[in-house]
PDB file of N, CA, C, O and CB in Angstrom:
ATOM      1  N   THR A   1     119.447  87.474  71.168  1.00  0.00           N
ATOM      2  CA  THR A   1     119.487  85.980  71.891  1.00  0.00           C
ATOM      3  C   THR A   1     117.846  86.885  73.084  1.00  0.00           C
ATOM      4  O   THR A   1     117.830  87.827  73.877  1.00  0.00           O
ATOM      5  CB  THR A   1     121.818  85.360  73.065  1.00  0.00           C
ATOM      6  N   ASP A   2     117.149  86.265  72.749  1.00  0.00           N
ATOM      7  CA  ASP A   2     116.210  86.587  73.716  1.00  0.00           C
ATOM      8  C   ASP A   2     116.569  85.358  75.178  1.00  0.00           C
ATOM      9  O   ASP A   2     116.853  84.161  75.232  1.00  0.00           O
ATOM     10  CB  ASP A   2     114.516  86.433  72.870  1.00  0.00           C
ATOM     11  N   PHE A   3     116.372  86.393  76.137  1.00  0.00           N
ATOM     12  CA  PHE A   3     116.764  85.265  77.458  1.00  0.00           C
ATOM     13  C   PHE A   3     115.405  85.568  78.308  1.00  0.00           C
ATOM     14  O   PHE A   3     114.758  86.480  77.794  1.00  0.00           O
ATOM     15  CB  PHE A   3     118.512  85.701  78.573  1.00  0.00           C
ATOM     16  N   ASP A   4     114.869  85.066  79.386  1.00  0.00           N
ATOM     17  CA  ASP A   4     114.042  85.576  80.965  1.00  0.00           C
ATOM     18  C   ASP A   4     114.824  85.800  81.938  1.00  0.00           C
ATOM     19  O   ASP A   4     115.747  85.165  82.450  1.00  0.00           O
ATOM     20  CB  ASP A   4     113.066  84.555  81.676  1.00  0.00           C
ATOM     21  N   LEU A   5     114.325  86.819  82.138  1.00  0.00           N
ATOM     22  CA  LEU A   5     114.632  87.433  83.488  1.00  0.00           C
ATOM     23  C   LEU A   5     114.631  87.037  84.443  1.00  0.00           C
ATOM     24  O   LEU A   5     115.573  86.800  85.200  1.00  0.00           O
ATOM     25  CB  LEU A   5     114.154  88.167  83.809  1.00  0.00           C
ATOM     26  N   GLY A   6     113.613  86.909  84.556  1.00  0.00           N
ATOM     27  CA  GLY A   6     112.633  85.435  85.684  1.00  0.00           C
ATOM     28  C   GLY A   6     112.507  86.958  86.782  1.00  0.00           C
ATOM     29  O   GLY A   6     112.928  86.973  87.938  1.00  0.00           O
ATOM     30  N   VAL A   7     111.693  88.400  85.934  1.00  0.00           N
ATOM     31  CA  VAL A   7     110.888  89.201  86.587  1.00  0.00           C
ATOM     32  C   VAL A   7     109.837  89.738  85.732  1.00  0.00           C
ATOM     33  O   VAL A   7     109.999  90.036  84.549  1.00  0.00           O
ATOM     34  CB  VAL A   7     111.603  90.167  87.182  1.00  0.00           C
ATOM     35  N   ASN A   8     108.284  89.892  86.673  1.00  0.00           N
ATOM     36  CA  ASN A   8     107.456  90.153  86.012  1.00  0.00           C
ATOM     37  C   ASN A   8     107.695  92.213  86.518  1.00  0.00           C
ATOM     38  O   ASN A   8     108.295  93.022  87.225  1.00  0.00           O
ATOM     39  CB  ASN A   8     105.986  89.036  86.392  1.00  0.00           C
ATOM     40  N   PHE A   9     106.681  92.014  85.475  1.00  0.00           N
ATOM     41  CA  PHE A   9     106.421  93.812  85.232  1.00  0.00           C
ATOM     42  C   PHE A   9     105.918  94.399  86.473  1.00  0.00           C
ATOM     43  O   PHE A   9     106.249  95.585  86.460  1.00  0.00           O
ATOM     44  CB  PHE A   9     105.161  94.256  83.984  1.00  0.00           C
ATOM     45  N   ASP A  10     105.616  94.269  86.971  1.00  0.00           N
ATOM     46  CA  ASP A  10     105.161  94.015  88.475  1.00  0.00           C
ATOM     47  C   ASP A  10     106.002  94.453  89.708  1.00  0.00           C
ATOM     48  O   ASP A  10     105.913  95.294  90.603  1.00  0.00           O
ATOM     49  CB  ASP A  10     105.013  92.568  88.654  1.00  0.00           C
ATOM     50  N   GLN A  11     107.009  93.308  89.255  1.00  0.00           N
ATOM     51  CA  GLN A  11     108.309  93.101  90.185  1.00  0.00           C
ATOM     52  C   GLN A  11     108.786  94.642  89.674  1.00  0.00           C
ATOM     53  O   GLN A  11     108.881  95.624  90.410  1.00  0.00           O
ATOM     54  CB  GLN A  11     109.564  91.505  89.766  1.00  0.00           C
ATOM     55  N   ILE A  12     109.187  94.579  87.553  1.00  0.00           N
ATOM     56  CA  ILE A  12     110.178  95.988  87.446  1.00  0.00           C
ATOM     57  C   ILE A  12     109.560  97.568  87.998  1.00  0.00           C
ATOM     58  O   ILE A  12     110.297  98.519  88.258  1.00  0.00           O
ATOM     59  CB  ILE A  12     110.525  96.214  85.667  1.00  0.00           C
ATOM     60  N   LEU A  13     107.988  97.588  88.105  1.00  0.00           N
ATOM     61  CA  LEU A  13     107.696  98.384  88.822  1.00  0.00           C
ATOM     62  C   LEU A  13     107.383  98.920  89.790  1.00  0.00           C
ATOM     63  O   LEU A  13     106.997 100.087  89.857  1.00  0.00           O
ATOM     64  CB  LEU A  13     107.475  98.513  88.651  1.00  0.00           C
ATOM     65  N   THR A  14     107.565  97.731  91.183  1.00  0.00           N
ATOM     66  CA  THR A  14     107.643  98.492  91.844  1.00  0.00           C
ATOM     67  C   THR A  14     109.230  98.782  92.403  1.00  0.00           C
ATOM     68  O   THR A  14     109.352  99.575  93.336  1.00  0.00           O
ATOM     69  CB  THR A  14     106.693  98.181  92.608  1.00  0.00           C
ATOM     70  N   THR A  15     110.114  98.310  91.985  1.00  0.00           N
ATOM     71  CA  THR A  15     111.546  98.457  91.648  1.00  0.00           C
ATOM     72  C   THR A  15     111.620  99.846  91.444  1.00  0.00           C
ATOM     73  O   THR A  15     111.809 100.423  92.514  1.00  0.00           O
ATOM     74  CB  THR A  15     112.065  97.633  90.416  1.00  0.00           C
ATOM     75  N   VAL A  16     111.526 100.765  90.271  1.00  0.00           N
ATOM     76  CA  VAL A  16     111.435 101.720  90.261  1.00  0.00           C
ATOM     77  C   VAL A  16     110.057 102.473  90.662  1.00  0.00           C
ATOM     78  O   VAL A  16     109.708 103.560  90.202  1.00  0.00           O
ATOM     79  CB  VAL A  16     111.901 101.825  89.313  1.00  0.00           C
ATOM     80  N   GLN A  17     109.396 101.758  91.530  1.00  0.00           N
ATOM     81  CA  GLN A  17     108.995 103.044  92.560  1.00  0.00           C
ATOM     82  C   GLN A  17     109.240 103.289  94.282  1.00  0.00           C
ATOM     83  O   GLN A  17     108.721 104.048  95.101  1.00  0.00           O
ATOM     84  CB  GLN A  17     107.491 103.091  92.454  1.00  0.00           C
ATOM     85  N   THR A  18     110.437 102.105  94.368  1.00  0.00           N
ATOM     86  CA  THR A  18     111.228 102.366  95.478  1.00  0.00           C
ATOM     87  C   THR A  18     112.071 102.816  95.290  1.00  0.00           C
ATOM     88  O   THR A  18     112.490 103.363  96.310  1.00  0.00           O
ATOM     89  CB  THR A  18     111.541 101.638  96.130  1.00  0.00           C
ATOM     90  N   PHE A  19     113.121 103.039  93.891  1.00  0.00           N
ATOM     91  CA  PHE A  19     113.590 103.773  93.647  1.00  0.00           C
ATOM     92  C   PHE A  19     113.476 105.887  93.088  1.00  0.00           C
ATOM     93  O   PHE A  19     114.182 106.895  93.046  1.00  0.00           O
ATOM     94  CB  PHE A  19     113.855 102.878  93.184  1.00  0.00           C
ATOM     95  N   LEU A  20     112.366 105.513  92.852  1.00  0.00           N
ATOM     96  CA  LEU A  20     111.758 106.537  92.983  1.00  0.00           C
ATOM     97  C   LEU A  20     110.793 107.088  94.069  1.00  0.00           C
ATOM     98  O   LEU A  20     109.646 107.404  93.754  1.00  0.00           O
ATOM     99  CB  LEU A  20     111.329 106.509  92.090  1.00  0.00           C
ATOM    100  N   THR A  21     111.066 107.160  94.838  1.00  0.00           N
ATOM    101  CA  THR A  21     110.440 106.744  96.626  1.00  0.00           C
ATOM    102  C   THR A  21     111.725 107.673  97.102  1.00  0.00           C
ATOM    103  O   THR A  21     111.542 108.875  97.296  1.00  0.00           O
ATOM    104  CB  THR A  21     110.472 104.492  97.413  1.00  0.00           C
ATOM    105  N   THR A  22     113.170 107.016  97.303  1.00  0.00           N
ATOM    106  CA  THR A  22     114.091 107.220  97.312  1.00  0.00           C
ATOM    107  C   THR A  22     114.673 108.473  96.873  1.00  0.00           C
ATOM    108  O   THR A  22     115.361 109.163  97.625  1.00  0.00           O
ATOM    109  CB  THR A  22     114.358 106.419  96.952  1.00  0.00           C
ATOM    110  N   TYR A  23     114.322 108.890  95.251  1.00  0.00           N
ATOM    111  CA  TYR A  23     115.841 109.544  94.816  1.00  0.00           C
ATOM    112  C   TYR A  23     114.298 110.472  93.657  1.00  0.00           C
ATOM    113  O   TYR A  23     114.218 110.532  92.430  1.00  0.00           O
ATOM    114  CB  TYR A  23     117.744 107.998  93.785  1.00  0.00           C
ATOM    115  N   PRO A  24     113.505 110.936  94.541  1.00  0.00           N
ATOM    116  CA  PRO A  24     112.081 111.853  93.989  1.00  0.00           C
ATOM    117  C   PRO A  24     112.725 112.417  92.681  1.00  0.00           C
ATOM    118  O   PRO A  24     112.446 112.130  91.517  1.00  0.00           O
ATOM    119  CB  PRO A  24     111.441 113.362  95.195  1.00  0.00           C
ATOM    120  N   THR A  25     113.375 113.027  93.016  1.00  0.00           N
ATOM    121  CA  THR A  25     114.558 113.940  91.682  1.00  0.00           C
ATOM    122  C   THR A  25     114.639 113.497  90.320  1.00  0.00           C
ATOM    123  O   THR A  25     114.783 114.165  89.296  1.00  0.00           O
ATOM    124  CB  THR A  25     116.256 113.824  92.010  1.00  0.00           C
ATOM    125  N   GLU A  26     114.558 112.626  90.430  1.00  0.00           N
ATOM    126  CA  GLU A  26     115.519 111.221  89.086  1.00  0.00           C
ATOM    127  C   GLU A  26     114.005 110.649  88.203  1.00  0.00           C
ATOM    128  O   GLU A  26     112.900 110.253  88.574  1.00  0.00           O
ATOM    129  CB  GLU A  26     116.609 109.052  90.359  1.00  0.00           C
ATOM    130  N   THR A  27     114.379 110.771  87.456  1.00  0.00           N
ATOM    131  CA  THR A  27     113.489 109.752  86.100  1.00  0.00           C
ATOM    132  C   THR A  27     114.049 108.965  85.584  1.00  0.00           C
ATOM    133  O   THR A  27     115.239 109.004  85.268  1.00  0.00           O
ATOM    134  CB  THR A  27     112.995 110.309  84.869  1.00  0.00           C
ATOM    135  N   VAL A  28     112.985 107.767  85.335  1.00  0.00           N
ATOM    136  CA  VAL A  28     113.194 106.205  84.969  1.00  0.00           C
ATOM    137  C   VAL A  28     112.809 106.605  83.718  1.00  0.00           C
ATOM    138  O   VAL A  28     111.924 107.460  83.685  1.00  0.00           O
ATOM    139  CB  VAL A  28     112.297 104.868  85.740  1.00  0.00           C
ATOM    140  N   LEU A  29     113.319 106.138  82.515  1.00  0.00           N
ATOM    141  CA  LEU A  29     112.411 106.107  80.803  1.00  0.00           C
ATOM    142  C   LEU A  29     113.032 104.579  80.462  1.00  0.00           C
ATOM    143  O   LEU A  29     114.171 104.130  80.336  1.00  0.00           O
ATOM    144  CB  LEU A  29     113.078 107.716  79.196  1.00  0.00           C
ATOM    145  N   LEU A  30     111.326 103.879  80.359  1.00  0.00           N
ATOM    146  CA  LEU A  30     111.463 102.697  80.049  1.00  0.00           C
ATOM    147  C   LEU A  30     111.202 102.532  78.607  1.00  0.00           C
ATOM    148  O   LEU A  30     110.564 103.470  78.128  1.00  0.00           O
ATOM    149  CB  LEU A  30     110.720 101.954  80.845  1.00  0.00           C
ATOM    150  N   HIS A  31     111.627 101.284  77.518  1.00  0.00           N
ATOM    151  CA  HIS A  31     110.724 101.563  76.805  1.00  0.00           C
ATOM    152  C   HIS A  31     110.154  99.865  76.241  1.00  0.00           C
ATOM    153  O   HIS A  31     110.921  98.925  76.032  1.00  0.00           O
ATOM    154  CB  HIS A  31     111.316 102.700  75.717  1.00  0.00           C
ATOM    155  N   LEU A  32     108.791  99.831  76.103  1.00  0.00           N
ATOM    156  CA  LEU A  32     107.650  98.748  76.453  1.00  0.00           C
ATOM    157  C   LEU A  32     108.006  98.477  74.715  1.00  0.00           C
ATOM    158  O   LEU A  32     108.152  99.387  73.900  1.00  0.00           O
ATOM    159  CB  LEU A  32     105.659  99.362  77.187  1.00  0.00           C
ATOM    160  N   VAL A  33     108.092  97.076  74.429  1.00  0.00           N
ATOM    161  CA  VAL A  33     107.576  96.465  73.093  1.00  0.00           C
ATOM    162  C   VAL A  33     107.003  95.427  73.528  1.00  0.00           C
ATOM    163  O   VAL A  33     107.056  95.130  74.721  1.00  0.00           O
ATOM    164  CB  VAL A  33     108.557  96.103  71.991  1.00  0.00           C
ATOM    165  N   GLU A  34     106.237  94.563  72.460  1.00  0.00           N
ATOM    166  CA  GLU A  34     106.044  93.311  72.215  1.00  0.00           C
ATOM    167  C   GLU A  34     106.310  92.882  71.770  1.00  0.00           C
ATOM    168  O   GLU A  34     106.159  93.289  70.619  1.00  0.00           O
ATOM    169  CB  GLU A  34     105.527  92.920  72.072  1.00  0.00           C
ATOM    170  N   GLU A  35     107.008  91.610  71.871  1.00  0.00           N
ATOM    171  CA  GLU A  35     108.426  91.030  71.278  1.00  0.00           C
ATOM    172  C   GLU A  35     108.122  89.974  70.752  1.00  0.00           C
ATOM    173  O   GLU A  35     108.508  89.686  69.619  1.00  0.00           O
ATOM    174  CB  GLU A  35     109.583  90.733  72.201  1.00  0.00           C
ATOM    175  N   GLN A  36     107.082  88.898  71.758  1.00  0.00           N
ATOM    176  CA  GLN A  36     106.479  87.758  70.813  1.00  0.00           C
ATOM    177  C   GLN A  36     105.037  87.826  71.028  1.00  0.00           C
ATOM    178  O   GLN A  36     104.254  88.532  71.664  1.00  0.00           O
ATOM    179  CB  GLN A  36     107.020  86.203  71.143  1.00  0.00           C
ATOM    180  N   SER A  37     104.997  86.928  70.333  1.00  0.00           N
ATOM    181  CA  SER A  37     103.334  86.774  70.712  1.00  0.00           C
ATOM    182  C   SER A  37     102.209  86.389  71.971  1.00  0.00           C
ATOM    183  O   SER A  37     102.524  85.825  73.019  1.00  0.00           O
ATOM    184  CB  SER A  37     103.026  85.922  69.974  1.00  0.00           C
ATOM    185  N   SER A  38     101.686  86.558  71.829  1.00  0.00           N
ATOM    186  CA  SER A  38     100.935  86.391  73.483  1.00  0.00           C
ATOM    187  C   SER A  38      99.805  85.389  73.261  1.00  0.00           C
ATOM    188  O   SER A  38      98.597  85.619  73.313  1.00  0.00           O
ATOM    189  CB  SER A  38     100.132  88.024  74.215  1.00  0.00           C
ATOM    190  N   SER A  39     100.247  84.563  73.076  1.00  0.00           N
ATOM    191  CA  SER A  39      99.752  82.923  73.166  1.00  0.00           C
ATOM    192  C   SER A  39      98.655  82.838  74.238  1.00  0.00           C
ATOM    193  O   SER A  39      98.648  84.048  74.461  1.00  0.00           O
ATOM    194  CB  SER A  39     101.085  81.786  73.661  1.00  0.00           C
ATOM    195  N   GLY A  40      98.020  82.511  74.810  1.00  0.00           N
ATOM    196  CA  GLY A  40      97.468  82.080  75.414  1.00  0.00           C
ATOM    197  C   GLY A  40      97.011  83.230  76.910  1.00  0.00           C
ATOM    198  O   GLY A  40      96.683  82.852  78.034  1.00  0.00           O
ATOM    199  N   CYS A  41      97.152  84.779  76.369  1.00  0.00           N
ATOM    200  CA  CYS A  41      96.698  85.281  76.976  1.00  0.00           C
ATOM    201  C   CYS A  41      95.027  85.680  76.829  1.00  0.00           C
ATOM    202  O   CYS A  41      94.250  84.826  76.401  1.00  0.00           O
ATOM    203  CB  CYS A  41      97.528  85.979  77.016  1.00  0.00           C
ATOM    204  N   THR A  42      94.658  86.723  77.128  1.00  0.00           N
ATOM    205  CA  THR A  42      93.406  87.162  77.945  1.00  0.00           C
ATOM    206  C   THR A  42      92.880  88.196  77.183  1.00  0.00           C
ATOM    207  O   THR A  42      91.734  88.326  76.754  1.00  0.00           O
ATOM    208  CB  THR A  42      93.667  87.660  79.439  1.00  0.00           C
ATOM    209  N   ARG A  43      94.419  89.337  76.994  1.00  0.00           N
ATOM    210  CA  ARG A  43      94.092  90.025  76.426  1.00  0.00           C
ATOM    211  C   ARG A  43      95.543  91.403  75.370  1.00  0.00           C
ATOM    212  O   ARG A  43      96.756  91.358  75.164  1.00  0.00           O
ATOM    213  CB  ARG A  43      93.091  90.352  77.519  1.00  0.00           C
ATOM    214  N   SER A  44      94.546  92.282  75.062  1.00  0.00           N
ATOM    215  CA  SER A  44      95.864  92.741  74.266  1.00  0.00           C
ATOM    216  C   SER A  44      97.305  93.029  74.892  1.00  0.00           C
ATOM    217  O   SER A  44      97.455  92.836  76.099  1.00  0.00           O
ATOM    218  CB  SER A  44      95.534  93.995  73.640  1.00  0.00           C
ATOM    219  N   PHE A  45      98.699  93.625  73.871  1.00  0.00           N
ATOM    220  CA  PHE A  45      99.429  94.193  75.321  1.00  0.00           C
ATOM    221  C   PHE A  45      98.944  95.548  75.089  1.00  0.00           C
ATOM    222  O   PHE A  45      99.621  96.408  75.653  1.00  0.00           O
ATOM    223  CB  PHE A  45     101.327  94.094  75.533  1.00  0.00           C
ATOM    224  N   GLU A  46      98.113  95.901  74.519  1.00  0.00           N
ATOM    225  CA  GLU A  46      97.713  97.402  74.832  1.00  0.00           C
ATOM    226  C   GLU A  46      96.691  97.089  76.604  1.00  0.00           C
ATOM    227  O   GLU A  46      97.405  97.106  77.606  1.00  0.00           O
ATOM    228  CB  GLU A  46      96.431  98.198  73.084  1.00  0.00           C
ATOM    229  N   ASP A  47      95.326  96.867  76.798  1.00  0.00           N
ATOM    230  CA  ASP A  47      95.188  96.550  77.599  1.00  0.00           C
ATOM    231  C   ASP A  47      95.788  95.360  78.595  1.00  0.00           C
ATOM    232  O   ASP A  47      95.106  94.530  79.195  1.00  0.00           O
ATOM    233  CB  ASP A  47      94.415  96.654  77.309  1.00  0.00           C
ATOM    234  N   THR A  48      96.803  95.449  78.612  1.00  0.00           N
ATOM    235  CA  THR A  48      97.318  94.707  79.454  1.00  0.00           C
ATOM    236  C   THR A  48      98.722  95.738  80.097  1.00  0.00           C
ATOM    237  O   THR A  48      98.825  95.947  81.305  1.00  0.00           O
ATOM    238  CB  THR A  48      97.635  93.232  78.668  1.00  0.00           C
ATOM    239  N   TYR A  49      99.749  96.319  79.056  1.00  0.00           N
ATOM    240  CA  TYR A  49      99.725  97.846  79.267  1.00  0.00           C
ATOM    241  C   TYR A  49      98.981  99.148  79.974  1.00  0.00           C
ATOM    242  O   TYR A  49      99.453 100.055  80.659  1.00  0.00           O
ATOM    243  CB  TYR A  49      99.646  98.092  78.360  1.00  0.00           C
ATOM    244  N   LYS A  50      97.893  98.931  79.620  1.00  0.00           N
ATOM    245  CA  LYS A  50      96.814 100.147  80.007  1.00  0.00           C
ATOM    246  C   LYS A  50      96.468  99.656  81.847  1.00  0.00           C
ATOM    247  O   LYS A  50      96.295 100.501  82.725  1.00  0.00           O
ATOM    248  CB  LYS A  50      94.972 100.024  78.678  1.00  0.00           C
ATOM    249  N   ALA A  51      96.432  98.107  82.096  1.00  0.00           N
ATOM    250  CA  ALA A  51      95.959  97.443  83.851  1.00  0.00           C
ATOM    251  C   ALA A  51      96.458  97.876  83.831  1.00  0.00           C
ATOM    252  O   ALA A  51      96.046  99.010  83.587  1.00  0.00           O
ATOM    253  CB  ALA A  51      95.856  96.327  84.785  1.00  0.00           C
ATOM    254  N   TYR A  52      98.514  97.747  84.084  1.00  0.00           N
ATOM    255  CA  TYR A  52      99.777  97.938  84.884  1.00  0.00           C
ATOM    256  C   TYR A  52      99.520  99.595  84.852  1.00  0.00           C
ATOM    257  O   TYR A  52      99.820 100.055  85.954  1.00  0.00           O
ATOM    258  CB  TYR A  52     101.410  97.246  84.105  1.00  0.00           C
ATOM    259  N   ARG A  53      99.061 100.623  83.934  1.00  0.00           N
ATOM    260  CA  ARG A  53      99.432 102.204  83.934  1.00  0.00           C
ATOM    261  C   ARG A  53      98.809 102.264  85.006  1.00  0.00           C
ATOM    262  O   ARG A  53      99.540 102.361  85.991  1.00  0.00           O
ATOM    263  CB  ARG A  53      98.992 103.302  82.769  1.00  0.00           C
ATOM    264  N   ASP A  54      96.822 102.224  85.359  1.00  0.00           N
ATOM    265  CA  ASP A  54      96.195 102.489  86.250  1.00  0.00           C
ATOM    266  C   ASP A  54      96.530 101.862  87.421  1.00  0.00           C
ATOM    267  O   ASP A  54      96.679 102.704  88.306  1.00  0.00           O
ATOM    268  CB  ASP A  54      95.152 102.377  85.946  1.00  0.00           C
ATOM    269  N   ALA A  55      96.684 100.920  87.743  1.00  0.00           N
ATOM    270  CA  ALA A  55      97.380 100.276  88.343  1.00  0.00           C
ATOM    271  C   ALA A  55      98.610 101.466  89.667  1.00  0.00           C
ATOM    272  O   ALA A  55      98.486 102.017  90.760  1.00  0.00           O
ATOM    273  CB  ALA A  55      98.025  99.374  87.023  1.00  0.00           C
ATOM    274  N   TYR A  56      99.740 101.274  88.536  1.00  0.00           N
ATOM    275  CA  TYR A  56     100.163 102.028  89.291  1.00  0.00           C
ATOM    276  C   TYR A  56     100.879 103.865  89.080  1.00  0.00           C
ATOM    277  O   TYR A  56     101.900 104.542  89.194  1.00  0.00           O
ATOM    278  CB  TYR A  56     100.917 101.095  89.695  1.00  0.00           C
ATOM    279  N   ALA A  57      99.549 103.906  88.735  1.00  0.00           N
ATOM    280  CA  ALA A  57      99.043 105.888  88.281  1.00  0.00           C
ATOM    281  C   ALA A  57     100.358 106.621  88.468  1.00  0.00           C
ATOM    282  O   ALA A  57     100.861 106.919  87.385  1.00  0.00           O
ATOM    283  CB  ALA A  57      97.633 106.911  89.657  1.00  0.00           C
ATOM    284  N   PRO A  58     101.018 106.975  89.464  1.00  0.00           N
ATOM    285  CA  PRO A  58     102.257 107.630  90.576  1.00  0.00           C
ATOM    286  C   PRO A  58     103.242 108.097  89.674  1.00  0.00           C
ATOM    287  O   PRO A  58     103.719 109.202  89.415  1.00  0.00           O
ATOM    288  CB  PRO A  58     103.076 106.460  91.735  1.00  0.00           C
ATOM    289  N   LEU A  59     103.491 106.391  89.074  1.00  0.00           N
ATOM    290  CA  LEU A  59     104.947 105.917  87.785  1.00  0.00           C
ATOM    291  C   LEU A  59     104.432 106.926  87.230  1.00  0.00           C
ATOM    292  O   LEU A  59     103.756 107.545  88.052  1.00  0.00           O
ATOM    293  CB  LEU A  59     105.141 104.244  86.638  1.00  0.00           C
ATOM    294  N   PHE A  60     104.429 107.209  86.616  1.00  0.00           N
ATOM    295  CA  PHE A  60     103.236 107.307  84.809  1.00  0.00           C
ATOM    296  C   PHE A  60     102.897 108.745  84.897  1.00  0.00           C
ATOM    297  O   PHE A  60     101.991 109.324  85.497  1.00  0.00           O
ATOM    298  CB  PHE A  60     101.222 106.167  84.715  1.00  0.00           C
ATOM    299  N   TRP A  61     104.348 109.388  83.761  1.00  0.00           N
ATOM    300  CA  TRP A  61     104.014 110.827  83.242  1.00  0.00           C
ATOM    301  C   TRP A  61     102.115 110.356  82.657  1.00  0.00           C
ATOM    302  O   TRP A  61     101.593 109.245  82.756  1.00  0.00           O
ATOM    303  CB  TRP A  61     105.484 111.437  81.579  1.00  0.00           C
ATOM    304  N   THR A  62     101.488 111.632  82.084  1.00  0.00           N
ATOM    305  CA  THR A  62     100.929 112.087  81.922  1.00  0.00           C
ATOM    306  C   THR A  62     101.574 113.429  80.788  1.00  0.00           C
ATOM    307  O   THR A  62     101.767 114.528  81.310  1.00  0.00           O
ATOM    308  CB  THR A  62     100.436 112.051  83.052  1.00  0.00           C
ATOM    309  N   PRO A  63     101.791 113.307  79.697  1.00  0.00           N
ATOM    310  CA  PRO A  63     101.712 114.485  79.191  1.00  0.00           C
ATOM    311  C   PRO A  63     100.534 115.323  79.295  1.00  0.00           C
ATOM    312  O   PRO A  63      99.335 115.062  79.393  1.00  0.00           O
ATOM    313  CB  PRO A  63     101.985 114.348  78.078  1.00  0.00           C
ATOM    314  N   THR A  64     101.079 116.208  79.254  1.00  0.00           N
ATOM    315  CA  THR A  64     101.036 118.125  78.971  1.00  0.00           C
ATOM    316  C   THR A  64     100.907 118.620  77.492  1.00  0.00           C
ATOM    317  O   THR A  64     100.972 118.160  76.352  1.00  0.00           O
ATOM    318  CB  THR A  64     102.654 118.961  79.478  1.00  0.00           C
ATOM    319  N   THR A  65     100.703 119.726  78.087  1.00  0.00           N
ATOM    320  CA  THR A  65     101.234 121.407  77.172  1.00  0.00           C
ATOM    321  C   THR A  65     102.866 120.951  76.943  1.00  0.00           C
ATOM    322  O   THR A  65     103.471 120.781  75.885  1.00  0.00           O
ATOM    323  CB  THR A  65     101.122 123.407  78.516  1.00  0.00           C
ATOM    324  N   GLN A  66     103.391 120.806  78.519  1.00  0.00           N
ATOM    325  CA  GLN A  66     105.055 121.282  78.719  1.00  0.00           C
ATOM    326  C   GLN A  66     105.714 119.814  78.833  1.00  0.00           C
ATOM    327  O   GLN A  66     105.205 118.696  78.918  1.00  0.00           O
ATOM    328  CB  GLN A  66     105.441 122.379  80.379  1.00  0.00           C
ATOM    329  N   ASP A  67     107.057 120.266  78.798  1.00  0.00           N
ATOM    330  CA  ASP A  67     107.358 118.648  79.048  1.00  0.00           C
ATOM    331  C   ASP A  67     107.932 118.410  80.762  1.00  0.00           C
ATOM    332  O   ASP A  67     108.277 119.056  81.752  1.00  0.00           O
ATOM    333  CB  ASP A  67     108.800 118.074  77.763  1.00  0.00           C
ATOM    334  N   PRO A  68     107.723 116.858  80.223  1.00  0.00           N
ATOM    335  CA  PRO A  68     108.252 116.903  81.588  1.00  0.00           C
ATOM    336  C   PRO A  68     109.188 116.978  82.746  1.00  0.00           C
ATOM    337  O   PRO A  68     108.750 116.947  83.896  1.00  0.00           O
ATOM    338  CB  PRO A  68     108.077 116.501  81.737  1.00  0.00           C
TER     339      PRO A  68
END
């Protein structure tokens, strides 16, 4: 069953940012999926993800040759 949590992704990332500032040795894993069609949106799910990734760049791990 789907239901709306009443928060947007900015609010989630701000909460994650606050948590990681308080607990800098912790890691947060998020699994993002497009579960519904994007009716009325002007950009793709991928482009929206990239915009958030760029806006919150310090929160996102950039793959390297070493484990995170």
